[in-house]
N, C-alpha and C positions, 0 to 999 in steps of 0.2 A: 432430459431438456429442462432448463429452468422454467419458472413460472411465466416469465415474460414471453419466452418462446412458445410455451403451451397455449397462451392466449392468442397468439398470432398464426396458429395453424389449426387445421380442421382435419381430423382423422376420419376416413370414410372406409368401411369395409364392404359396402354395396356396390357390386360391380357396375350396375346400371347407372347409379349416381356418379361414380367415379368416371364412367365413360362421358357422361353428360358434362361434367366439369371440365374434363380435357377438351371436349368439343367446343365448349364455350370459352376456351383459352385461359382457364384458371391455371395458375402455375403449380404444378405438382412438384414438391421438394424432396419426396422420397417414398419409400416403401418400407413397412415394418411388419416383420413375421410375429404373429402372436403365438407364444410358446404354449399356452394353454389349450389352444384349439388349432385346428388346421385352417387358419384364416390369415389374411393379409390386410393390413391397413394401408390405404393409399393416403398420403399426407399431402395436404394442399395449404398454401397460404390462404389465410382467412381475412375477410373484410366484410362489411355490411352487405355488399352485393352477393358475395358467396353464401352468406347466411340466408339471404332471401331466396337464392336458387335452391338450396337444400330444403327450405321450408316448402317452397312450391312443388318441388319434386315429391315430398312426402305427402303433401296434400292433393296430389294428383292433378295439378294444374296444367293447362295446356301450354307446352313450350314448342317454340319453332327452332329446329336445328336441322342442318343438312343430314339426312338419313344415312347416306353412304359414308359420310365422315364419322358419324356416331358409331356405326358398326365397324369400320376400320379402327377407330380408336379402341373399341372394346377388344378387338382381336389383338391389337398392340399390347393392351393392359394384360390380357391372359398370357401372352408370351413373357412379359416382364415378371408376372407372378410366378411362372414356372421356373424362371431363372433364380429366384430367391431361395 
């Protein structure tokens, strides 16, 4: 991807964070397999709101989301990972 595209995306390898972003309706634009490790990057569109969500997640801030939706999204992401 070119530099402009790199600045407008956020790559996330943490399944919990990716599940949260999907639950909050952040647009996921793709998946990327990391060759050097058995990991997957979930690729999301990035803006200031997304950056704040990520910061809050890593700072263990309390966030309110529908729990069933969060876990359903987690299962869906695991299925997508297995397909890559």
